[in-house]
C-alpha positions in Angstrom: -3.2 -64.4 16.1 -6.2 -66.2 15.4 -7.1 -66.4 11.4 -10.2 -64.1 11.6 -8.4 -61.6 13.4 -5.4 -61.4 10.8 -8.7 -61.1 8.1 -10.3 -58.4 10.5 -7.0 -56.4 9.9 -6.8 -56.9 6.6 -10.4 -56.0 5.8 -10.0 -52.7 7.8 -6.5 -51.8 6.1 -8.1 -52.7 2.3 -10.8 -49.9 3.6 -8.5 -47.3 5.1 -6.8 -47.6 1.4 -9.6 -47.1 -0.1 -11.3 -44.3 2.0 -7.2 -42.2 1.5 -7.6 -42.9 -2.0 -11.0 -41.3 -2.6 -10.3 -38.5 -0.5 -7.2 -37.8 -2.6 -9.3 -38.2 -6.0 -11.9 -35.8 -4.2 -9.1 -33.4 -3.4 -7.9 -33.4 -6.8 -10.9 -32.7 -8.7 -11.4 -29.9 -6.0 -8.2 -28.4 -7.1 -8.8 -29.1 -11.3 -12.5 -27.5 -10.6 -10.8 -24.4 -8.9 -8.2 -24.4 -12.0 -11.1 -24.7 -14.1 -12.9 -21.4 -12.7 -10.1 -19.6 -12.5 -9.1 -20.6 -16.0 -12.4 -19.5 -17.9 -12.9 -16.5 -15.6 -9.1 -15.4 -17.1 -10.4 -16.1 -20.6 -13.5 -13.8 -19.8 -11.8 -10.6 -18.7 -10.9 -10.9 -22.5 -14.2 -11.8 -24.1 -16.1 -8.6 -26.0 -18.3 -6.4 -23.7 -22.0 -8.2 -23.4 -24.2 -5.3 -21.6 -23.7 -2.8 -18.7 -26.0 -1.9 -16.1 -26.5 1.0 -14.1 -29.1 1.6 -11.2 -31.5 3.7 -11.9 -32.5 5.5 -8.9 -28.5 6.2 -8.2 -28.5 10.0 -8.7 -32.1 10.7 -7.5 -30.8 13.7 -5.3 -34.3 14.0 -3.5 -33.4 9.9 -2.4 -31.1 9.5 1.3 -29.6 6.4 -0.3 -27.7 6.9 -2.8 -26.1 3.8 -3.3 -26.6 1.0 -6.2 -25.0 -1.4 -8.4 -23.0 -0.7 -11.6 -22.6 -3.9 -14.1 -20.1 -4.8 -16.6 -20.2 -7.9 -18.8 -18.2 -9.6 -21.1 -19.6 -12.8 -23.0 -16.9 -15.5 -24.1 -17.3 -17.8 -27.4 -18.1 -20.8 -25.4 -21.4 -18.7 -23.9 -19.9 -18.0 -20.5 -20.8 -14.9 -19.4 -18.2 -12.8 -16.8 -20.0 -10.1 -14.6 -18.2 -7.5 -12.7 -20.3 -5.6 -9.9 -19.8 -2.7 -8.2 -22.2 -1.1 -5.3 -21.7 2.5 -5.6 -22.4 5.4 -3.0 -22.3 7.9 -5.2 -23.3 10.5 -1.9 -19.9 9.3 0.2 -18.0 6.1 -0.1 -17.3 5.3 -3.2 -16.9 1.6 -4.2 -18.2 0.0 -1.3 -18.3 -3.6 -2.5 -17.4 -5.3 -5.5 -16.8 -8.9 -7.0 -16.7 -11.0 -10.4 -18.6 -14.4 -11.3 -18.8 -16.4 -14.4 -22.2 -17.6 -15.5 -23.6 -19.8 -18.2 -26.4 -18.3 -20.4 -29.0 -20.3 -18.3 -28.2 -18.9 -14.8 -27.0 -15.5 -15.5 -31.0 -14.3 -16.1 -31.8 -15.6 -12.7 -28.5 -13.5 -11.2 -29.6 -10.1 -12.9 -33.3 -10.6 -11.6 -31.8 -10.5 -8.1 -29.6 -7.9 -8.5 -32.3 -5.8 -10.4 -34.6 -6.7 -7.0 -31.9 -4.8 -5.3 -32.5 -1.6 -7.6 -34.4 -1.2 -10.9 -31.3 -1.3 -13.8 -31.2 0.3 -16.8 -28.8 -0.1 -19.3 -25.9 2.2 -19.6 -22.9 2.3 -22.2 -19.4 0.5 -21.4 -17.6 3.7 -21.2 -20.1 5.3 -19.0 -20.3 2.4 -16.8 -15.9 2.4 -16.1 -16.6 6.2 -16.0 -19.2 5.8 -13.3 -17.0 3.4 -11.1 -13.8 5.4 -11.5 -15.3 8.6 -10.6 -17.0 7.7 -7.8 -14.0 6.0 -6.5 -11.8 9.3 -7.2 -14.6 11.0 -5.1 -14.6 8.8 -2.3 -10.6 8.7 -2.4 -10.4 12.6 -2.4 -12.5 12.3 1.5 -10.2 9.4 2.2 -11.9 6.7 1.7 -10.2 3.4 0.2 -12.6 1.4 -2.5 -13.3 -2.4 -1.4 -10.5 -4.9 -0.8 -11.3 -7.0 -4.0 -11.6 -3.8 -6.0 -8.1 -4.5 -7.5 -9.1 -8.0 -8.9 -12.7 -6.6 -10.2 -11.7 -3.7 -12.3 -9.9 -6.3 -14.7 -13.1 -6.2 -16.2 -12.7 -2.7 -17.5 -10.0 -4.2 -20.2 -9.8 -1.9 -23.4 -13.3 0.2 -22.5 -12.5 3.8 -22.7 -13.8 6.0 -20.1 -12.8 9.5 -21.5 -15.3 8.3 -24.4 -18.2 8.9 -22.5 -20.2 11.8 -22.5 -21.7 11.7 -19.5 -20.4 13.9 -16.2 -21.7 12.7 -13.2 -22.1 14.8 -9.9 -21.6 13.0 -6.8 -22.5 13.8 -3.0 -25.8 15.5 -2.3 -26.8 18.8 -3.1 -23.0 19.8 -3.5 -21.8 17.8 -0.1 -20.6 14.4 1.1 -23.7 12.8 2.9 -23.2 9.5 4.5 -26.1 7.1 5.6 -24.8 4.5 8.0 -25.9 1.0 6.9 -27.9 -1.7 8.8 -24.4 -3.7 9.5 -22.0 -0.7 9.7 -20.2 -1.1 13.0 -19.9 1.7 15.6 -16.4 1.6 15.0 -16.6 2.2 11.2 -19.2 4.7 11.8 -17.3 7.1 13.8 -14.1 6.6 11.6 -16.4 7.5 8.4 -17.6 10.7 10.4 -14.3 11.7 11.9 -12.9 11.5 8.2 -15.5 13.7 7.1 -15.1 16.3 9.9 -11.6 16.4 9.3 -11.8 16.9 5.7 -14.8 19.0 5.0 -14.6 20.9 7.8 -18.2 21.8 9.7 -21.2 22.5 8.1 -19.7 20.9 5.1 -21.0 17.5 5.3 -23.9 15.6 6.2 -24.5 12.3 8.1 -27.2 9.9 9.8 -26.4 7.1 11.8 -27.7 5.8 15.2 -25.7 7.3 17.3 -25.1 10.3 19.6 -22.6 12.9 18.8 -20.5 12.6 21.9 -19.6 8.8 20.8 -18.7 9.7 17.2 -16.6 13.2 18.1 
């Protein structure tokens, strides 16, 4: 083998080794970053309650929406803020979506503003925030609907908040009856399932819905 060919092979071998080492380092860095985020989140779950918010028009009976965010936050000693955000449908489906996320003091206000743009927020006592979320889930469960798949994790933010201490009472449904407003991203199969469950649970004329489909398709 020519000398220049041997040098070329050695050079390629060194480059391959460097590339492998770089990828390994990046992977380890990613694992450490994920571990750090998870650890920060677990610590934040035990931090003091910071502030809680409720979408102001959530219980406006003149509205056909009945959907808005309820948020509970906790603030750690290092300034990290853990936000638990719950998208609540008080007319029918209960806990439609939820997630928890850690913010620092710099990016938390911009996140709060984004949530506020989706529905004007007002401050709510922590006990009432938890009570509202849980009661919405109970109302939906009685109709046959389960909370969002991430609720089991997200509800850890409740911690030691005592919902029984909240003096407020909440009336779910629209004008005393379940009301389902099909969302723009609700698939036809999902809409059909919701309406059929309401029909089975409530009986004729004991629920209402608005969906872009014919009754023949739904029943």
